[in-house]
N, C-alpha and C positions, 0 to 999 in steps of 0.2 A: 126496671128503673122506677123508683118511688116518685110520687108527685113532687116532693121537695127536690129530688135530684133532677127531675125534668125541668122544673122551674129554674134551678141554678144553671143548668146547661143552656136553657133558652136565653137567660140573662147574658151569659157569656157570649153566645152566638150573635146577640143583637149589638155587640160592641165591635171595636176595631179588629178583633181576632176573626170574626165572621163565622167561626165554628168551634166546636170542641174537638181539639186534636187528640185522636185516640192514642197517640204516642207521647203526648206531653204530660206535664205534671198535673194539669187540671183533671185529666181522666182519672188519676189516682185520688186527688183531693175530693173528687165528686162522692167518694165514700162517706165524706162528712160534708153534705151540701151547704150547711151554714158557713162552715169554714171556707169552703171553696168560693162561695158567693162573696164573702167579705175580702178574702185575699186577692181574688181576681180583680177586684176594683182597685186595690192598692197596686197590683201588678199592671193594670192598664195605665195608671199614672206613671209608674216607674219605667215602663217600656216605651210608651208613646209620648209622654208629656213632660218629662223632667226638664229642668233648666240647663242640663248639660248638652253639649253637642252630641248628635246621634252616634258618631264614631266613638267618642269617649265613653258614652253610656254602654255601647256594645262591647267595648274593650273591657270595661269593668265587669260586665257579665262573663266574658271569657276568662278573666282573671279568677273570678269566683268558680267557674266551672273547672278550671285547671286545679285550683286549690282542693276541690272536693272530688276530683276525678269523675265529674258528672258528664258521662258520655252523651246522653240525649241533649242536655243543655248545650254542650259544645257544638254538637251537630246542628242544632237549631240556630245558634247565634253566630257561628263562624262565617257563614255566607253573608249574614246581615252586617257583620263588622266589616268585611271586605267591601261590600256594596257601599257602605257608609264612608269608605276611604281609608280604612286601616291597612297598612302595608302588610302583604301576605307574609313577608319575612318576620315581622314583629309577631304575628299570630303563630307562625310556625315555631319560632324560638320559644314562645310561651307554652305551646303544646308539648314541647320537649322538656319543659321544666327549667328552662334557662331564662335569665334576665334578658329580654330582647335588647339587641345591640343597636338597632337603627331607630330607636324611638325619637319622636319629636319632643320638645320640652313639655307640651301639655300632656302627652302620653306618658312621659316619665313621671310627671307629678301624680297622675292617676295611678300608675303602676305602683309607685312607692307607697302612696296612701293606702291603696287596697291591700297590697301585700303585707304591709305593716299591720293593718287592721286584722287581717286573717291570722297572721302569725303571732302577734303580741296582744291581741284583743284591745288595742288602742293605737294611737298614732303620736308621733313626736310633734312638738311645736312647729318644727321646720316643715314637716309633711302637711300639717294642717294649714300652715300659712301659704305653702305653695299652691294648694288647691283654692284656698280663700282668695288669694291674690288674683287668680285667673277667673274664678266663677262665683265669688262672693260667698257669704255664709249660707245662702240658699243652696248653692252648688255643693257645698260641703255636706249639708244635710241630705240632699238628693243622692249624693254619692254613697253616703252611709246607708240610705234606704235601699238603693240598688243592690249594694253588697249584702245587706241583711236579707232582703226578699229573695234574691237568687241563691243565697245560702240555704234558706228554707226549702226552696224548690229542689236544690241539689240533694238535700237530705231526703225529701219525699221520693225523688227519682231513684236514689241509691237504695233506700230501704225497700221501696216498692219493686225494685229490680225491673224497672220498665225496659222492655226489649227495645233494641235499636230499630229505628224505622227502616223499612225497605231492605232488611238484611245487611245493613251497613256494618263495616268492621269498626271496632272500638278505636277512636282516633287518639285516645290518651292512654298512656301507661301510668301505672301507679308511681307516685313520687316516693323516694326514700325519706323517712322522717328525719 
């Protein structure tokens, strides 16, 4: 490990993550320590401090992991989403590539917004307004940030072919285009 990598890893470990997870995206990003250092600070905000309720933040992460078939991202955030109160049936439908049928109104707004953003590279006025009405403009921007940041991490994990932790089986099957 270079001095720059060691410094970046120590910065990450001194924050809320507590350590550099060898199975996570930061282990791959550490190959570019300046990028890792900068993005992990953005990630710290987007994971631990957004204006969105934790359940919905984690749901947005799962939506992104599902869109990108990011196995490691899904495995890391599925239990966090359930712990935060997401119905397991909603997460399981999502894992299968289905629109979850038992979503609450706030979950449906987040699902629609994130899915539209991933699929069309934008959102309709109605989807924007549904999120803005519930969480304000800050919530809209935070949701875009979560979606974008976790998309980048999904790319890093997929391109880096990060092995699944603990010999886990892949929880997600590829979606048909």
